[in-house]
PQR file with spaces between the fields and no chain letter, atoms N, CA, C, O and H, PARSE charges and radii, in Angstrom:
ATOM       1  N    MET     1      -0.343   -0.406  -19.195 -0.4000 1.5000
ATOM       2  CA   MET     1      -0.566   -0.854  -17.665 -0.0000 2.0000
ATOM       3  C    MET     1      -1.219   -1.972  -18.048  0.5500 1.7000
ATOM       4  O    MET     1      -1.935   -2.025  -19.048 -0.5500 1.4000
ATOM       5  N    ALA     2      -1.000   -2.927  -17.258 -0.4000 1.5000
ATOM       6  CA   ALA     2      -1.949   -3.899  -17.170 -0.0000 2.0000
ATOM       7  C    ALA     2      -3.168   -4.276  -16.311  0.5500 1.7000
ATOM       8  O    ALA     2      -3.170   -4.033  -15.104 -0.5500 1.4000
ATOM       9  H    ALA     2      -0.419   -2.884  -16.445  0.4000 1.0000
ATOM      10  N    ALA     3      -4.265   -4.902  -16.963 -0.4000 1.5000
ATOM      11  CA   ALA     3      -5.517   -4.979  -16.612 -0.0000 2.0000
ATOM      12  C    ALA     3      -5.310   -5.226  -14.988  0.5500 1.7000
ATOM      13  O    ALA     3      -4.184   -5.581  -14.640 -0.5500 1.4000
ATOM      14  H    ALA     3      -4.264   -5.099  -17.944  0.4000 1.0000
ATOM      15  N    GLY     4      -6.117   -5.094  -14.184 -0.4000 1.5000
ATOM      16  CA   GLY     4      -6.485   -5.420  -12.679 -0.0000 2.0000
ATOM      17  C    GLY     4      -5.383   -4.238  -11.776  0.5500 1.7000
ATOM      18  O    GLY     4      -5.529   -4.035  -10.570 -0.5500 1.4000
ATOM      19  H    GLY     4      -7.032   -4.806  -14.467  0.4000 1.0000
ATOM      20  N    LYS     5      -4.499   -3.672  -12.466 -0.4000 1.5000
ATOM      21  CA   LYS     5      -3.463   -2.945  -11.574 -0.0000 2.0000
ATOM      22  C    LYS     5      -4.009   -1.897  -11.045  0.5500 1.7000
ATOM      23  O    LYS     5      -4.950   -1.529  -11.749 -0.5500 1.4000
ATOM      24  H    LYS     5      -4.381   -3.837  -13.445  0.4000 1.0000
ATOM      25  N    LYS     6      -3.827   -1.117   -9.951 -0.4000 1.5000
ATOM      26  CA   LYS     6      -4.474   -0.072   -9.157 -0.0000 2.0000
ATOM      27  C    LYS     6      -3.875    0.943   -9.794  0.5500 1.7000
ATOM      28  O    LYS     6      -2.879    0.515  -10.377 -0.5500 1.4000
ATOM      29  H    LYS     6      -3.063   -1.416   -9.379  0.4000 1.0000
ATOM      30  N    LYS     7      -4.066    2.382   -9.985 -0.4000 1.5000
ATOM      31  CA   LYS     7      -3.484    3.320  -10.270 -0.0000 2.0000
ATOM      32  C    LYS     7      -2.863    4.079   -8.975  0.5500 1.7000
ATOM      33  O    LYS     7      -3.639    4.282   -8.042 -0.5500 1.4000
ATOM      34  H    LYS     7      -4.875    2.730   -9.512  0.4000 1.0000
ATOM      35  N    LYS     8      -1.804    4.420   -8.881 -0.4000 1.5000
ATOM      36  CA   LYS     8      -1.103    4.924   -7.543 -0.0000 2.0000
ATOM      37  C    LYS     8      -1.215    6.454   -7.829  0.5500 1.7000
ATOM      38  O    LYS     8      -1.010    6.864   -8.972 -0.5500 1.4000
ATOM      39  H    LYS     8      -1.174    4.255   -9.640  0.4000 1.0000
ATOM      40  N    GLY     9      -1.545    7.332   -6.784 -0.4000 1.5000
ATOM      41  CA   GLY     9      -2.106    8.475   -6.899 -0.0000 2.0000
ATOM      42  C    GLY     9      -3.091    9.045   -5.951  0.5500 1.7000
ATOM      43  O    GLY     9      -3.472    8.173   -5.170 -0.5500 1.4000
ATOM      44  H    GLY     9      -1.711    6.999   -5.856  0.4000 1.0000
ATOM      45  N    PRO    10      -3.670   10.268   -5.730 -0.5600 1.5000
ATOM      46  CA   PRO    10      -4.738   10.618   -5.365  0.2800 2.0000
ATOM      47  C    PRO    10      -6.128   10.784   -6.291  0.5500 1.7000
ATOM      48  O    PRO    10      -7.093   11.373   -5.806 -0.5500 1.4000
ATOM      49  N    ARG    11      -6.165   10.389   -7.267 -0.4000 1.5000
ATOM      50  CA   ARG    11      -7.307   10.385   -8.149 -0.0000 2.0000
ATOM      51  C    ARG    11      -8.114    9.221   -7.673  0.5500 1.7000
ATOM      52  O    ARG    11      -7.420    8.232   -7.434 -0.5500 1.4000
ATOM      53  H    ARG    11      -5.380    9.910   -7.662  0.4000 1.0000
ATOM      54  N    GLN    12      -9.103    9.110   -7.519 -0.4000 1.5000
ATOM      55  CA   GLN    12     -10.470    8.549   -6.921 -0.0000 2.0000
ATOM      56  C    GLN    12     -11.555    8.019   -8.310  0.5500 1.7000
ATOM      57  O    GLN    12     -12.091    8.865   -9.026 -0.5500 1.4000
ATOM      58  H    GLN    12      -9.666    9.913   -7.713  0.4000 1.0000
ATOM      59  N    LEU    13     -11.696    6.963   -8.465 -0.4000 1.5000
ATOM      60  CA   LEU    13     -12.928    6.688   -9.331 -0.0000 2.0000
ATOM      61  C    LEU    13     -14.252    6.829   -8.342  0.5500 1.7000
ATOM      62  O    LEU    13     -14.191    6.460   -7.169 -0.5500 1.4000
ATOM      63  H    LEU    13     -11.260    6.276   -7.884  0.4000 1.0000
ATOM      64  N    VAL    14     -15.261    7.305   -8.828 -0.4000 1.5000
ATOM      65  CA   VAL    14     -16.719    7.690   -8.310 -0.0000 2.0000
ATOM      66  C    VAL    14     -17.527    7.592   -9.293  0.5500 1.7000
ATOM      67  O    VAL    14     -17.187    8.069  -10.375 -0.5500 1.4000
ATOM      68  H    VAL    14     -15.310    7.604   -9.781  0.4000 1.0000
ATOM      69  N    GLY    15     -18.892    6.897   -9.132 -0.4000 1.5000
ATOM      70  CA   GLY    15     -19.855    6.982   -9.891 -0.0000 2.0000
ATOM      71  C    GLY    15     -20.896    8.308   -9.101  0.5500 1.7000
ATOM      72  O    GLY    15     -21.083    8.598   -7.919 -0.5500 1.4000
ATOM      73  H    GLY    15     -19.168    6.510   -8.252  0.4000 1.0000
ATOM      74  N    LEU    16     -21.378    8.843  -10.305 -0.4000 1.5000
ATOM      75  CA   LEU    16     -22.653    9.771  -10.316 -0.0000 2.0000
ATOM      76  C    LEU    16     -23.717    9.365  -10.265  0.5500 1.7000
ATOM      77  O    LEU    16     -24.069    8.352  -10.869 -0.5500 1.4000
ATOM      78  H    LEU    16     -21.226    8.606  -11.265  0.4000 1.0000
ATOM      79  N    GLN    17     -24.513   10.102   -9.490 -0.4000 1.5000
ATOM      80  CA   GLN    17     -26.025    9.367   -9.084 -0.0000 2.0000
ATOM      81  C    GLN    17     -26.898   10.364   -9.483  0.5500 1.7000
ATOM      82  O    GLN    17     -26.548   11.506   -9.183 -0.5500 1.4000
ATOM      83  H    GLN    17     -24.227   10.925   -8.999  0.4000 1.0000
ATOM      84  N    CYS    18     -28.127   10.212  -10.187 -0.4000 1.5000
ATOM      85  CA   CYS    18     -28.915   11.631  -10.028 -0.0000 2.0000
ATOM      86  C    CYS    18     -29.605   11.762   -8.559  0.5500 1.7000
ATOM      87  O    CYS    18     -29.938   10.823   -7.837 -0.5500 1.4000
ATOM      88  H    CYS    18     -28.412    9.285  -10.431  0.4000 1.0000
ATOM      89  N    THR    19     -29.706   12.795   -8.361 -0.4000 1.5000
ATOM      90  CA   THR    19     -30.638   13.342   -7.355 -0.0000 2.0000
ATOM      91  C    THR    19     -32.168   13.289   -7.147  0.5500 1.7000
ATOM      92  O    THR    19     -32.842   13.327   -6.117 -0.5500 1.4000
ATOM      93  H    THR    19     -29.436   13.558   -8.948  0.4000 1.0000
ATOM      94  N    GLU    20     -32.531   13.182   -8.568 -0.4000 1.5000
ATOM      95  CA   GLU    20     -34.013   12.742   -8.447 -0.0000 2.0000
ATOM      96  C    GLU    20     -34.646   11.459   -8.670  0.5500 1.7000
ATOM      97  O    GLU    20     -35.677   10.982   -8.196 -0.5500 1.4000
ATOM      98  H    GLU    20     -31.983   13.151   -9.405  0.4000 1.0000
ATOM      99  N    CYS    21     -33.633   10.916   -9.662 -0.4000 1.5000
ATOM     100  CA   CYS    21     -34.267    9.616   -9.863 -0.0000 2.0000
ATOM     101  C    CYS    21     -33.746    8.542   -9.278  0.5500 1.7000
ATOM     102  O    CYS    21     -34.286    7.436   -9.261 -0.5500 1.4000
ATOM     103  H    CYS    21     -32.795   11.304  -10.047  0.4000 1.0000
ATOM     104  N    LYS    22     -32.345    8.910   -8.620 -0.4000 1.5000
ATOM     105  CA   LYS    22     -31.707    7.664   -8.165 -0.0000 2.0000
ATOM     106  C    LYS    22     -30.811    7.133   -8.941  0.5500 1.7000
ATOM     107  O    LYS    22     -29.957    6.562   -8.262 -0.5500 1.4000
ATOM     108  H    LYS    22     -31.906    9.808   -8.633  0.4000 1.0000
ATOM     109  N    LYS    23     -30.670    7.081   -9.775 -0.4000 1.5000
ATOM     110  CA   LYS    23     -29.802    6.158  -10.958 -0.0000 2.0000
ATOM     111  C    LYS    23     -28.497    6.575  -11.234  0.5500 1.7000
ATOM     112  O    LYS    23     -28.131    7.736  -11.419 -0.5500 1.4000
ATOM     113  H    LYS    23     -31.363    7.545  -10.326  0.4000 1.0000
ATOM     114  N    HIS    24     -27.716    5.410  -11.252 -0.4000 1.5000
ATOM     115  CA   HIS    24     -26.268    5.415  -11.598 -0.0000 2.0000
ATOM     116  C    HIS    24     -26.113    5.778  -12.928  0.5500 1.7000
ATOM     117  O    HIS    24     -26.309    4.880  -13.747 -0.5500 1.4000
ATOM     118  H    HIS    24     -28.013    4.468  -11.102  0.4000 1.0000
ATOM     119  N    ASN    25     -25.752    7.087  -13.422 -0.4000 1.5000
ATOM     120  CA   ASN    25     -25.448    7.487  -14.404 -0.0000 2.0000
ATOM     121  C    ASN    25     -24.067    7.454  -15.414  0.5500 1.7000
ATOM     122  O    ASN    25     -23.812    6.951  -16.508 -0.5500 1.4000
ATOM     123  H    ASN    25     -25.593    7.817  -12.757  0.4000 1.0000
ATOM     124  N    TYR    26     -23.518    8.066  -14.674 -0.4000 1.5000
ATOM     125  CA   TYR    26     -22.069    8.483  -14.993 -0.0000 2.0000
ATOM     126  C    TYR    26     -20.767    8.073  -14.239  0.5500 1.7000
ATOM     127  O    TYR    26     -20.983    8.213  -13.035 -0.5500 1.4000
ATOM     128  H    TYR    26     -23.725    8.475  -13.785  0.4000 1.0000
ATOM     129  N    THR    27     -19.538    7.635  -14.463 -0.4000 1.5000
ATOM     130  CA   THR    27     -18.474    7.532  -13.748 -0.0000 2.0000
ATOM     131  C    THR    27     -17.214    8.484  -13.697  0.5500 1.7000
ATOM     132  O    THR    27     -16.867    8.857  -14.818 -0.5500 1.4000
ATOM     133  H    THR    27     -19.363    7.522  -15.441  0.4000 1.0000
ATOM     134  N    THR    28     -16.575    8.884  -12.819 -0.4000 1.5000
ATOM     135  CA   THR    28     -15.475    9.895  -13.038 -0.0000 2.0000
ATOM     136  C    THR    28     -14.605    9.758  -12.132  0.5500 1.7000
ATOM     137  O    THR    28     -14.737    8.958  -11.205 -0.5500 1.4000
ATOM     138  H    THR    28     -16.857    8.581  -11.908  0.4000 1.0000
ATOM     139  N    THR    29     -13.465   10.627  -12.308 -0.4000 1.5000
ATOM     140  CA   THR    29     -12.310   10.523  -11.462 -0.0000 2.0000
ATOM     141  C    THR    29     -12.113   12.056  -10.815  0.5500 1.7000
ATOM     142  O    THR    29     -12.095   13.140  -11.397 -0.5500 1.4000
ATOM     143  H    THR    29     -13.358   11.276  -13.061  0.4000 1.0000
ATOM     144  N    TYR    30     -11.998   11.799   -9.659 -0.4000 1.5000
ATOM     145  CA   TYR    30     -11.465   13.315   -9.039 -0.0000 2.0000
ATOM     146  C    TYR    30     -10.225   13.185   -8.231  0.5500 1.7000
ATOM     147  O    TYR    30      -9.653   12.153   -7.881 -0.5500 1.4000
ATOM     148  H    TYR    30     -12.012   10.919   -9.185  0.4000 1.0000
ATOM     149  N    ASN    31      -9.913   14.431   -7.998 -0.4000 1.5000
ATOM     150  CA   ASN    31      -8.778   14.444   -7.331 -0.0000 2.0000
ATOM     151  C    ASN    31      -8.840   14.212   -5.508  0.5500 1.7000
ATOM     152  O    ASN    31      -8.946   15.276   -4.898 -0.5500 1.4000
ATOM     153  H    ASN    31     -10.378   15.270   -8.282  0.4000 1.0000
ATOM     154  N    ARG    32      -8.803   13.366   -4.928 -0.4000 1.5000
ATOM     155  CA   ARG    32      -9.178   13.941   -3.212 -0.0000 2.0000
ATOM     156  C    ARG    32      -8.497   14.506   -2.191  0.5500 1.7000
ATOM     157  O    ARG    32      -8.842   14.625   -1.015 -0.5500 1.4000
ATOM     158  H    ARG    32      -8.718   12.502   -5.423  0.4000 1.0000
ATOM     159  N    ASN    33      -7.413   14.875   -2.780 -0.4000 1.5000
ATOM     160  CA   ASN    33      -6.577   15.540   -2.133 -0.0000 2.0000
ATOM     161  C    ASN    33      -7.001   17.199   -2.489  0.5500 1.7000
ATOM     162  O    ASN    33      -6.949   18.008   -1.563 -0.5500 1.4000
ATOM     163  H    ASN    33      -7.133   14.779   -3.735  0.4000 1.0000
ATOM     164  N    ASN    34      -7.336   17.563   -3.595 -0.4000 1.5000
ATOM     165  CA   ASN    34      -7.963   19.081   -3.812 -0.0000 2.0000
ATOM     166  C    ASN    34      -9.179   19.042   -3.090  0.5500 1.7000
ATOM     167  O    ASN    34      -9.504   20.180   -2.751 -0.5500 1.4000
ATOM     168  H    ASN    34      -7.378   16.906   -4.347  0.4000 1.0000
ATOM     169  N    GLU    35     -10.093   18.039   -2.670 -0.4000 1.5000
ATOM     170  CA   GLU    35     -11.618   17.983   -2.549 -0.0000 2.0000
ATOM     171  C    GLU    35     -11.090   18.455   -0.830  0.5500 1.7000
ATOM     172  O    GLU    35     -11.761   19.366   -0.345 -0.5500 1.4000
ATOM     173  H    GLU    35      -9.829   17.115   -2.945  0.4000 1.0000
ATOM     174  N    ILE    36     -10.129   17.970   -0.078 -0.4000 1.5000
ATOM     175  CA   ILE    36      -9.973   18.031    1.060 -0.0000 2.0000
ATOM     176  C    ILE    36      -9.386   19.527    1.365  0.5500 1.7000
ATOM     177  O    ILE    36      -9.778   20.245    2.285 -0.5500 1.4000
ATOM     178  H    ILE    36      -9.584   17.230   -0.472  0.4000 1.0000
ATOM     179  N    LEU    37      -8.466   19.825    0.507 -0.4000 1.5000
ATOM     180  CA   LEU    37      -8.034   21.266    0.394 -0.0000 2.0000
ATOM     181  C    LEU    37      -9.031   22.553    0.355  0.5500 1.7000
ATOM     182  O    LEU    37      -8.940   23.659    0.887 -0.5500 1.4000
ATOM     183  H    LEU    37      -8.147   19.241   -0.240  0.4000 1.0000
ATOM     184  N    LYS    38     -10.005   21.978   -0.473 -0.4000 1.5000
ATOM     185  CA   LYS    38     -11.045   22.919   -0.785 -0.0000 2.0000
ATOM     186  C    LYS    38     -12.134   23.111    0.478  0.5500 1.7000
ATOM     187  O    LYS    38     -12.794   24.124    0.713 -0.5500 1.4000
ATOM     188  H    LYS    38     -10.079   21.079   -0.905  0.4000 1.0000
ATOM     189  N    LYS    39     -12.131   21.899    1.192 -0.4000 1.5000
ATOM     190  CA   LYS    39     -13.077   21.544    2.458 -0.0000 2.0000
ATOM     191  C    LYS    39     -12.197   22.848    3.635  0.5500 1.7000
ATOM     192  O    LYS    39     -12.852   23.740    4.174 -0.5500 1.4000
ATOM     193  H    LYS    39     -11.595   21.076    1.001  0.4000 1.0000
ATOM     194  N    GLN    40     -11.031   22.728    3.791 -0.4000 1.5000
ATOM     195  CA   GLN    40     -10.397   23.396    4.655 -0.0000 2.0000
ATOM     196  C    GLN    40     -10.618   24.771    4.018  0.5500 1.7000
ATOM     197  O    GLN    40     -11.528   25.341    4.621 -0.5500 1.4000
ATOM     198  H    GLN    40     -10.499   22.003    3.353  0.4000 1.0000
ATOM     199  N    SER    41     -10.245   25.328    3.270 -0.4000 1.5000
ATOM     200  CA   SER    41     -10.168   26.749    2.710 -0.0000 2.0000
ATOM     201  C    SER    41     -11.598   27.621    2.751  0.5500 1.7000
ATOM     202  O    SER    41     -11.790   28.833    2.849 -0.5500 1.4000
ATOM     203  H    SER    41      -9.506   24.865    2.780  0.4000 1.0000
ATOM     204  N    GLY    42     -12.534   26.471    2.632 -0.4000 1.5000
ATOM     205  CA   GLY    42     -13.928   27.144    2.555 -0.0000 2.0000
ATOM     206  C    GLY    42     -14.589   27.196    1.191  0.5500 1.7000
ATOM     207  O    GLY    42     -15.767   27.532    1.062 -0.5500 1.4000
ATOM     208  H    GLY    42     -12.377   25.486    2.552  0.4000 1.0000
ATOM     209  N    GLU    43     -13.809   26.859    0.177 -0.4000 1.5000
ATOM     210  CA   GLU    43     -13.987   26.963   -1.413 -0.0000 2.0000
ATOM     211  C    GLU    43     -15.192   25.830   -1.522  0.5500 1.7000
ATOM     212  O    GLU    43     -15.362   24.823   -0.835 -0.5500 1.4000
ATOM     213  H    GLU    43     -12.852   26.587    0.281  0.4000 1.0000
ATOM     214  N    LYS    44     -15.971   26.354   -2.634 -0.4000 1.5000
ATOM     215  CA   LYS    44     -17.030   25.409   -3.104 -0.0000 2.0000
ATOM     216  C    LYS    44     -16.340   24.248   -3.451  0.5500 1.7000
ATOM     217  O    LYS    44     -15.177   24.125   -3.835 -0.5500 1.4000
ATOM     218  H    LYS    44     -15.833   27.172   -3.192  0.4000 1.0000
ATOM     219  N    GLU    45     -17.353   23.271   -3.235 -0.4000 1.5000
ATOM     220  CA   GLU    45     -16.646   21.660   -3.279 -0.0000 2.0000
ATOM     221  C    GLU    45     -17.086   21.324   -4.921  0.5500 1.7000
ATOM     222  O    GLU    45     -17.924   22.044   -5.465 -0.5500 1.4000
ATOM     223  H    GLU    45     -18.298   23.371   -2.923  0.4000 1.0000
ATOM     224  N    SER    46     -16.552   20.356   -5.541 -0.4000 1.5000
ATOM     225  CA   SER    46     -16.668   19.927   -6.914 -0.0000 2.0000
ATOM     226  C    SER    46     -18.589   19.532   -7.283  0.5500 1.7000
ATOM     227  O    SER    46     -19.297   19.904   -8.218 -0.5500 1.4000
ATOM     228  H    SER    46     -15.871   19.771   -5.099  0.4000 1.0000
ATOM     229  N    PHE    47     -18.885   18.691   -6.138 -0.4000 1.5000
ATOM     230  CA   PHE    47     -20.276   17.646   -6.015 -0.0000 2.0000
ATOM     231  C    PHE    47     -21.152   18.732   -5.818  0.5500 1.7000
ATOM     232  O    PHE    47     -20.726   19.824   -5.440 -0.5500 1.4000
ATOM     233  H    PHE    47     -18.309   18.389   -5.378  0.4000 1.0000
ATOM     234  N    PRO    48     -22.231   18.538   -6.024 -0.5600 1.5000
ATOM     235  CA   PRO    48     -22.909   17.588   -6.882  0.2800 2.0000
ATOM     236  C    PRO    48     -22.474   18.690   -8.064  0.5500 1.7000
ATOM     237  O    PRO    48     -22.200   19.882   -7.921 -0.5500 1.4000
ATOM     238  N    LEU    49     -22.510   17.798   -9.404 -0.4000 1.5000
ATOM     239  CA   LEU    49     -22.365   18.100  -10.700 -0.0000 2.0000
ATOM     240  C    LEU    49     -23.818   18.370  -11.135  0.5500 1.7000
ATOM     241  O    LEU    49     -24.811   17.865  -10.611 -0.5500 1.4000
ATOM     242  H    LEU    49     -22.733   16.830   -9.521  0.4000 1.0000
ATOM     243  N    SER    50     -23.804   19.319  -12.264 -0.4000 1.5000
ATOM     244  CA   SER    50     -25.039   19.025  -13.230 -0.0000 2.0000
ATOM     245  C    SER    50     -24.690   18.592  -14.552  0.5500 1.7000
ATOM     246  O    SER    50     -23.797   19.086  -15.239 -0.5500 1.4000
ATOM     247  H    SER    50     -22.998   19.729  -12.690  0.4000 1.0000
ATOM     248  N    LYS    51     -25.512   17.555  -14.898 -0.4000 1.5000
ATOM     249  CA   LYS    51     -25.272   16.453  -15.977 -0.0000 2.0000
ATOM     250  C    LYS    51     -26.818   16.237  -16.224  0.5500 1.7000
ATOM     251  O    LYS    51     -27.752   16.460  -15.453 -0.5500 1.4000
ATOM     252  H    LYS    51     -26.238   17.153  -14.339  0.4000 1.0000
ATOM     253  N    TYR    52     -26.827   15.755  -17.481 -0.4000 1.5000
ATOM     254  CA   TYR    52     -28.096   15.326  -18.214 -0.0000 2.0000
ATOM     255  C    TYR    52     -28.154   13.627  -17.614  0.5500 1.7000
ATOM     256  O    TYR    52     -27.326   12.726  -17.478 -0.5500 1.4000
ATOM     257  H    TYR    52     -26.068   15.574  -18.107  0.4000 1.0000
ATOM     258  N    CYS    53     -29.550   13.786  -17.374 -0.4000 1.5000
ATOM     259  CA   CYS    53     -30.100   12.348  -16.911 -0.0000 2.0000
ATOM     260  C    CYS    53     -30.554   12.005  -18.115  0.5500 1.7000
ATOM     261  O    CYS    53     -31.018   12.886  -18.840 -0.5500 1.4000
ATOM     262  H    CYS    53     -30.223   14.518  -17.484  0.4000 1.0000
ATOM     263  N    LYS    54     -30.497   10.523  -18.588 -0.4000 1.5000
ATOM     264  CA   LYS    54     -31.338   10.007  -19.609 -0.0000 2.0000
ATOM     265  C    LYS    54     -32.946    9.741  -18.940  0.5500 1.7000
ATOM     266  O    LYS    54     -34.044    9.923  -19.467 -0.5500 1.4000
ATOM     267  H    LYS    54     -30.121    9.808  -17.999  0.4000 1.0000
ATOM     268  N    VAL    55     -32.616    9.280  -17.680 -0.4000 1.5000
ATOM     269  CA   VAL    55     -34.028    8.802  -17.128 -0.0000 2.0000
ATOM     270  C    VAL    55     -35.284    9.861  -16.808  0.5500 1.7000
ATOM     271  O    VAL    55     -36.492    9.627  -16.809 -0.5500 1.4000
ATOM     272  H    VAL    55     -31.724    9.132  -17.252  0.4000 1.0000
ATOM     273  N    CYS    56     -34.512   11.214  -16.511 -0.4000 1.5000
ATOM     274  CA   CYS    56     -35.231   12.066  -16.272 -0.0000 2.0000
ATOM     275  C    CYS    56     -35.313   12.950  -17.453  0.5500 1.7000
ATOM     276  O    CYS    56     -35.901   13.999  -17.186 -0.5500 1.4000
ATOM     277  H    CYS    56     -33.530   11.404  -16.511  0.4000 1.0000
ATOM     278  N    LYS    57     -34.933   12.860  -18.599 -0.4000 1.5000
ATOM     279  CA   LYS    57     -34.780   13.380  -19.748 -0.0000 2.0000
ATOM     280  C    LYS    57     -34.387   15.125  -19.429  0.5500 1.7000
ATOM     281  O    LYS    57     -34.792   15.948  -20.250 -0.5500 1.4000
ATOM     282  H    LYS    57     -34.455   12.008  -18.815  0.4000 1.0000
ATOM     283  N    LYS    58     -33.728   15.520  -18.418 -0.4000 1.5000
ATOM     284  CA   LYS    58     -33.175   16.915  -18.440 -0.0000 2.0000
ATOM     285  C    LYS    58     -32.014   16.795  -17.311  0.5500 1.7000
ATOM     286  O    LYS    58     -31.682   15.764  -16.727 -0.5500 1.4000
ATOM     287  H    LYS    58     -33.399   14.852  -17.751  0.4000 1.0000
ATOM     288  N    HIS    59     -31.428   18.220  -17.131 -0.4000 1.5000
ATOM     289  CA   HIS    59     -30.323   18.395  -16.381 -0.0000 2.0000
ATOM     290  C    HIS    59     -30.383   18.478  -15.064  0.5500 1.7000
ATOM     291  O    HIS    59     -30.818   19.498  -14.530 -0.5500 1.4000
ATOM     292  H    HIS    59     -31.698   19.057  -17.606  0.4000 1.0000
ATOM     293  N    THR    60     -29.917   17.321  -14.289 -0.4000 1.5000
ATOM     294  CA   THR    60     -30.299   17.601  -12.713 -0.0000 2.0000
ATOM     295  C    THR    60     -29.019   17.545  -12.098  0.5500 1.7000
ATOM     296  O    THR    60     -28.059   17.297  -12.828 -0.5500 1.4000
ATOM     297  H    THR    60     -29.563   16.492  -14.722  0.4000 1.0000
ATOM     298  N    ALA    61     -28.832   17.735  -10.862 -0.4000 1.5000
ATOM     299  CA   ALA    61     -27.655   17.767  -10.006 -0.0000 2.0000
ATOM     300  C    ALA    61     -27.504   16.022   -9.787  0.5500 1.7000
ATOM     301  O    ALA    61     -28.385   15.180   -9.614 -0.5500 1.4000
ATOM     302  H    ALA    61     -29.611   17.937  -10.269  0.4000 1.0000
ATOM     303  N    HIS    62     -25.921   15.875   -9.878 -0.4000 1.5000
ATOM     304  CA   HIS    62     -25.359   14.226   -9.665 -0.0000 2.0000
ATOM     305  C    HIS    62     -24.549   14.401   -8.554  0.5500 1.7000
ATOM     306  O    HIS    62     -23.750   15.337   -8.537 -0.5500 1.4000
ATOM     307  H    HIS    62     -25.206   16.560  -10.019  0.4000 1.0000
ATOM     308  N    LYS    63     -24.664   13.474   -7.430 -0.4000 1.5000
ATOM     309  CA   LYS    63     -23.950   13.443   -6.536 -0.0000 2.0000
ATOM     310  C    LYS    63     -22.567   12.356   -6.728  0.5500 1.7000
ATOM     311  O    LYS    63     -22.440   11.540   -7.641 -0.5500 1.4000
ATOM     312  H    LYS    63     -25.313   12.713   -7.444  0.4000 1.0000
ATOM     313  N    ALA    64     -21.880   12.530   -5.926 -0.4000 1.5000
ATOM     314  CA   ALA    64     -20.899   11.453   -5.878 -0.0000 2.0000
ATOM     315  C    ALA    64     -21.197   10.351   -5.037  0.5500 1.7000
ATOM     316  O    ALA    64     -21.459   10.523   -3.847 -0.5500 1.4000
ATOM     317  H    ALA    64     -21.984   13.193   -5.184  0.4000 1.0000
ATOM     318  N    MET    65     -21.173    9.084   -5.639 -0.4000 1.5000
ATOM     319  CA   MET    65     -21.377    7.408   -5.196 -0.0000 2.0000
ATOM     320  C    MET    65     -20.020    7.048   -4.819  0.5500 1.7000
ATOM     321  O    MET    65     -19.187    7.420   -5.647 -0.5500 1.4000
ATOM     322  H    MET    65     -20.960    8.945   -6.606  0.4000 1.0000
ATOM     323  N    LYS    66     -19.539    6.407   -3.769 -0.4000 1.5000
ATOM     324  CA   LYS    66     -18.405    5.672   -2.943 -0.0000 2.0000
ATOM     325  C    LYS    66     -18.230    4.395   -3.892  0.5500 1.7000
ATOM     326  O    LYS    66     -17.204    4.159   -4.530 -0.5500 1.4000
ATOM     327  H    LYS    66     -20.215    6.105   -3.097  0.4000 1.0000
ATOM     328  N    LYS    67     -19.550    3.495   -3.890 -0.4000 1.5000
ATOM     329  CA   LYS    67     -19.800    2.114   -4.139 -0.0000 2.0000
ATOM     330  C    LYS    67     -20.382    2.418   -5.918  0.5500 1.7000
ATOM     331  O    LYS    67     -21.412    2.999   -6.261 -0.5500 1.4000
ATOM     332  H    LYS    67     -20.384    3.687   -3.372  0.4000 1.0000
ATOM     333  N    LEU    68     -19.413    1.852   -6.717 -0.4000 1.5000
ATOM     334  CA   LEU    68     -19.463    1.487   -7.731 -0.0000 2.0000
ATOM     335  C    LEU    68     -20.446    0.383   -8.217  0.5500 1.7000
ATOM     336  O    LEU    68     -20.057   -0.676   -7.726 -0.5500 1.4000
ATOM     337  H    LEU    68     -18.577    1.380   -6.439  0.4000 1.0000
ATOM     338  N    LYS    69     -21.571    0.185   -8.985 -0.4000 1.5000
ATOM     339  CA   LYS    69     -22.307   -0.888   -8.939 -0.0000 2.0000
ATOM     340  C    LYS    69     -22.053   -1.275  -10.344  0.5500 1.7000
ATOM     341  O    LYS    69     -22.568   -2.293  -10.806 -0.5500 1.4000
ATOM     342  H    LYS    69     -21.887    1.045   -9.384  0.4000 1.0000
């Protein structure tokens, strides 16, 4: 795959932001279609995730950010 080409499909690139210190720590992908189906069926959503924050030095909840810095 050449650099600069977009991937085709439902997977979206998102950044994860710590809910306590508001720092951007991780980037990940998720399947947007699965999230829509989870909302419709009433299942638990994927976000927030519990991840280790280097600034807080503990595991905290990380929420998805659409805009990557």
